[in-house]
N, C-alpha and C positions, 0 to 999 in steps of 0.2 A: 498685875505684872508691872513690874518697876519700869521706869523710863530707860535704865540701862539694859534691862532684858529685852525690852522692845527694840532698842538700838542694836544690840547684838544679833538679835533674830533677824532684822532688816539687813544688816551686813552679811550675814550668812546666806540668806536667800539671794542677795544681789552677787555674791561671790560664786554660789552654786550655779546660778544661771550663766554667769560669765565663763565658768569653767566648762560648763556643758556646752555652750556655743563653741568655745575654742576647741574642744575636744572633737565636736561634730564636723568642724570646718577645716581644721588644720591637722590634728592628729590622726583621725580616721575617717575622712571624707567618704561619701557614698561613691561606690565603684559600680556603674551600670554595665550589665553583661546581658547578652541576648535581646537587645532592644530593637531589633529589626522588625518591621511589621510582620514578617513571615513567622516569627515567633509568638503571635498573638493566638490566643484560644479562639476557637471558631466563632463564639458569641461576639467577640471583639472585632473579628474580621467581618462578620456580618454588619456591625455598626459602621465599620470603615467603608464597606460597599454601599451602605445607606447614604453615608456622607458624601461619597464619590457621586452617587446618583443625584442627590441634591444639588451638588455643585455642577454636575452636568446639565441638569434641568435649567440652569440659569445661564450658563455660558456656552452650551452646546459645542464644547471642545472635546471631540472624540478621542483624539490621540492623547491628550492630557489625562482623560478618564482611563484610556488603556493603560497608560504609564502607572497610574495610581494603583490600578488593579493588579498590574505586573508586580509591583512591589511586595504584594501580598503572597507571592509565589505561585500564583494560579497559571497553569499553562493555557488553559481556555478560560478567558475572562467572561465571556457569554454564558458559559455553563455554570460558573461561579455565581454570577448575577442571578441566573434562572434558580439554582439551588437556594440562595438566599432569599429570593423572592418566595418561593415555595415556603420556606420556614416561617417567614414573616406573615404570609397569608394565614397559616395555620395558627400563629400566635395572635392574629387579630390586630395587627398594626393598622393605624389609622389610613383611611383611603387616600389621602394626599400622598403620603410616604409610599404607599404601594404603587401609586401612578408614576411616581418619580423612578422608582425601580423598574417598572414595566417600560417606561419611556427609554431608560438605559438599554434594557434588554432589546428592545426593537432595534435601537441604533447598532447593537452588537449581533443582530440578527439570530436572537435565541429566544423565541417565544414559545411557552408551553401552554397547554389547554388550560391550566389553572389560571393562567394570567388573562384569559379572555374577557372576564367581567371588568377588567381595568383597563382594557385597550381604549384608545381614543376614538 
């Protein structure tokens, strides 16, 4: 390959990358739709519940935890935590995470029989 061909190839690659970035950010940027937590699939809602339980286990702020769970669209946050905990128990989640979920379920006054081994 000659130097001229290599130069032309390099210029074309740079121009293509520049045009691609311009098109992606200016001409046709991403438009987000249905981005509320309510729109998440159940698997991701369960992850959100686990993250909420992890935060609650460190700050003990029940009202903030309730608000976070309400943003998922649950009418009964305690039942949602209990159901997610049951799914995670069946999936074999590590015990520290299960204990965090049970700790949040206790605070929400929703403890099920399958949570008994993880009670403090």
